[in-house]
C-alpha positions in Angstrom: -17.8 19.2 20.5 -15.0 19.0 17.9 -11.7 17.5 19.2 -8.3 18.5 18.0 -5.6 16.0 17.0 -3.6 16.6 20.1 -6.6 15.7 22.3 -7.2 12.4 20.6 -6.0 9.1 22.1 -3.5 6.8 20.5 -5.9 3.9 20.3 -8.5 6.1 18.6 -5.9 6.9 15.9 -5.1 3.2 15.4 -8.7 2.3 15.2 -9.3 5.2 12.7 -6.6 3.7 10.5 -8.2 0.3 10.4 -11.6 1.8 9.7 -10.1 4.0 6.9 -7.9 1.4 5.2 -10.2 -1.7 5.5 -13.8 -2.6 5.0 -14.1 -4.7 8.2 -16.7 -3.3 10.7 -14.2 -1.9 13.2 -16.5 1.1 13.4 -19.0 -1.0 15.3 -16.5 -1.2 18.2 -16.1 2.6 18.6 -16.3 5.7 16.4 -13.0 7.7 16.9 -13.1 11.5 16.6 -13.0 12.9 13.1 -9.6 14.5 13.7 -8.0 11.0 14.1 -8.5 10.4 10.3 -5.8 13.0 9.7 -3.3 10.6 11.3 -4.3 7.3 9.6 -1.0 7.1 7.5 0.9 7.0 10.8 -0.6 3.5 11.5 -0.9 2.4 7.8 1.8 -0.3 8.1 -0.1 -1.7 11.1 -3.1 -2.4 8.9 -0.6 -4.2 6.6 0.0 -6.7 9.5 -3.7 -7.6 9.1 -4.0 -7.6 5.3 -0.5 -9.2 4.8 -1.2 -11.7 7.5 -4.5 -12.7 6.1 -3.0 -12.9 2.6 -0.1 -15.0 3.8 -2.2 -17.5 5.8 -4.6 -17.9 2.9 -1.7 -18.5 0.5 0.0 -21.1 2.7 -3.1 -23.1 3.5 -4.7 -22.8 0.1 -1.6 -24.2 -1.6 -1.9 -27.3 0.6 -5.2 -28.0 -1.0 -5.2 -26.4 -4.5 -2.6 -25.8 -7.2 -0.3 -22.9 -6.4 -1.8 -20.4 -8.8 -5.2 -20.9 -7.3 -3.7 -20.3 -3.8 -2.2 -17.1 -5.0 -5.4 -15.9 -6.6 -7.3 -16.7 -3.4 -4.8 -14.8 -1.3 -5.1 -11.7 -3.5 -8.9 -12.0 -3.4 -8.8 -12.1 0.4 -6.9 -8.9 0.6 -9.2 -7.2 -1.9 -12.2 -8.2 0.2 -10.6 -6.8 3.4 -9.6 -3.5 1.8 -12.5 -3.1 -0.6 -9.9 -2.7 -3.4 -9.0 0.7 -2.0 -5.4 0.7 -3.2 -6.3 -1.0 -6.5 -8.8 1.7 -7.2 -6.1 4.2 -6.5 -3.8 2.4 -9.0 -6.4 2.4 -11.7 -7.1 6.2 -11.2 -3.4 6.9 -11.1 -2.7 5.1 -14.4 -5.8 6.7 -16.0 -4.8 10.2 -14.8 -1.2 10.1 -15.8 -1.9 8.0 -18.9 -4.6 10.3 -20.3 -3.8 13.6 -18.7 -0.5 14.2 -20.5 1.4 17.2 -18.9 -1.8 19.1 -17.9 -1.8 19.1 -14.1 -5.5 20.0 -13.8 -6.6 17.4 -16.3 -4.6 14.7 -14.5 -6.3 15.6 -11.2 -9.8 15.7 -12.9 -9.3 12.3 -14.5 -8.1 10.7 -11.2 -11.1 12.1 -9.4 -13.5 10.8 -12.0 -15.2 7.6 -10.6 -15.3 6.0 -14.0 -12.4 3.8 -15.1 -10.8 4.3 -18.5 -8.8 2.2 -20.9 -5.5 3.0 -19.3 -6.8 2.0 -15.8 -8.3 -1.3 -17.1 -5.2 -2.3 -18.9 -3.0 -1.2 -15.9 -5.0 -3.3 -13.5 -4.9 -6.3 -15.8 -1.1 -6.2 -16.2 -0.6 -5.4 -12.5 -2.6 -8.5 -11.4 -1.0 -10.7 -14.0 2.5 -9.7 -13.0 1.6 -9.9 -9.2 0.1 -13.4 -9.6 3.0 -14.7 -11.7 5.7 -13.2 -9.4 4.2 -14.7 -6.2 3.4 -18.0 -7.9 7.1 -18.4 -8.9 8.2 -18.2 -5.3 8.0 -21.4 -3.1 4.7 -21.2 -1.1 6.2 -21.2 2.3 8.5 -18.4 1.4 5.8 -16.4 -0.4 3.5 -16.7 2.6 6.0 -15.1 4.9 7.1 -12.6 2.2 3.6 -11.1 1.7 3.3 -10.6 5.4 6.6 -8.7 5.4 6.1 -6.8 2.1 2.7 -5.4 2.8 3.5 -3.3 5.9 7.0 -2.5 4.6 5.7 -1.0 1.3 3.1 1.0 3.3 5.9 2.4 5.6 8.1 3.3 2.6 5.2 5.0 0.8 4.1 7.0 3.8 7.3 9.1 3.4 5.7 10.8 0.4 3.5 12.7 2.9 6.6 14.4 4.1 8.2 14.9 0.7 5.2 16.6 -1.0 2.2 18.8 -0.2 -1.3 17.6 -0.9 -2.1 18.3 -4.6 -5.7 19.4 -4.0 -7.6 21.5 -1.5 -9.1 19.7 1.5 -12.7 20.1 0.3 -11.7 18.6 -3.1 -10.2 15.4 -1.5 -12.1 12.2 -2.2 -12.0 11.3 1.5 -12.5 14.9 2.6 -9.3 14.4 4.7 -5.7 15.6 4.3 -3.1 13.6 6.1 -1.0 15.6 8.6 2.7 15.6 8.3 4.0 13.4 11.1 6.8 14.2 13.5 9.8 12.2 14.7 7.9 10.0 17.2 5.3 9.0 14.6 8.2 8.4 12.1 9.8 6.1 14.6 6.5 4.2 15.1 6.1 3.8 11.4 9.7 2.4 11.1 8.9 -0.2 13.8 5.6 -1.1 12.2 7.1 -1.6 8.7 10.6 -2.9 9.5 9.8 -5.6 12.1 8.1 -8.1 9.6 10.7 -7.4 6.9 13.7 -7.9 9.2 12.0 -11.1 10.4 11.7 -12.3 6.9 15.3 -11.5 6.0 16.6 -13.2 9.2 14.4 -16.3 8.7 15.0 -16.7 5.0 18.5 -15.4 4.7 17.9 -12.9 1.9 20.1 -9.9 1.2 18.9 -7.2 3.5 20.5 -4.4 1.4 18.3 -5.2 -1.7 15.1 -5.8 0.2 15.5 -2.7 2.4 16.7 -0.2 -0.2 15.2 -1.4 -3.5 11.6 -0.5 -2.5 12.9 2.9 -1.3 14.5 3.5 -4.7 11.3 2.5 -6.5 9.3 4.9 -4.3 11.7 7.7 -4.9 11.6 7.3 -8.7 7.8 7.4 -8.5 8.0 10.4 -6.3 10.1 12.2 -8.9 7.6 11.3 -11.6 4.6 12.5 -9.5 6.4 15.7 -8.5 7.2 16.5 -12.1 3.5 16.3 -13.1 1.5 17.4 -10.0 3.9 19.1 -7.6 2.0 17.2 -4.9 0.4 13.8 -3.9 -3.1 12.5 -3.8 -4.6 9.5 -2.0 -4.7 7.7 -5.4 -1.0 8.4 -5.8 -0.3 6.9 -2.3 -2.3 3.8 -3.1 -0.7 3.3 -6.5 2.9 3.8 -5.1 2.2 1.4 -2.3 1.2 -1.4 -4.7 4.0 -0.8 -7.1 6.6 -0.6 -4.3 5.2 -3.9 -2.9 5.3 -5.4 -6.4 9.0 -4.5 -6.7 9.7 -6.7 -3.6 8.0 -9.7 -5.2 9.8 -9.2 -8.5 13.2 -9.0 -6.7 12.6 -12.2 -4.8 11.2 -13.8 -7.9 14.3 -12.9 -9.9 16.5 -14.1 -7.1 14.7 -17.4 -7.1 15.0 -17.7 -10.9 18.8 -17.0 -10.9 19.6 -18.8 -7.6 16.8 -21.4 -6.9 15.8 -21.5 -3.3 
């Protein structure tokens, strides 16, 4: 018997989000109703507590044993293993689509759906990981470890707003995951804010960073990417969400990196 979203339990929705956004075997615990997967974005930042926490712990303890750049690489690798490179795959498809599709909406969508990676995608991932590694490496390890725990869920919270700002660019049957995220209401929006803001506010309070920049800069980056996507597609895809999430997160590291360069911590 098919269950509607309103009939699903809150814990099923959370579990569905962890199953959808990670490759850890949460499905062995319980299989939530299919309808729950329409709400996974509403608990997306919560999965960032897991991936950001694992990344931060790996970074901190690895830098006690290895040179800093190896600690950063190991931390990035841990997150990739947990998520199955889900968002990185989206970033590659995003860059391929917008890089090779020009102004042709259908061509952009076709390229993004293609499972093969192109030159734009390869170069995009190379430069993304080089900049990400360099930015995190330039930040003192104890600060970087806390920052990645804060930046991961916060960037997911900021990116989730795209679901409200645009319609889905494809038909449901054309979606890679065969699922279209529902537009969430005020209570889900409040839950998202709590999930994303708590770690970031904790970081700002502990480390004494400017809250205005760390709170609003990622939102500005997301909005600029939203305008770009809207001008080309008039809608979002899962690849767009994954790409925007990583780029918004990267902007946080670049800001802290620049702050550390100008005013050493």
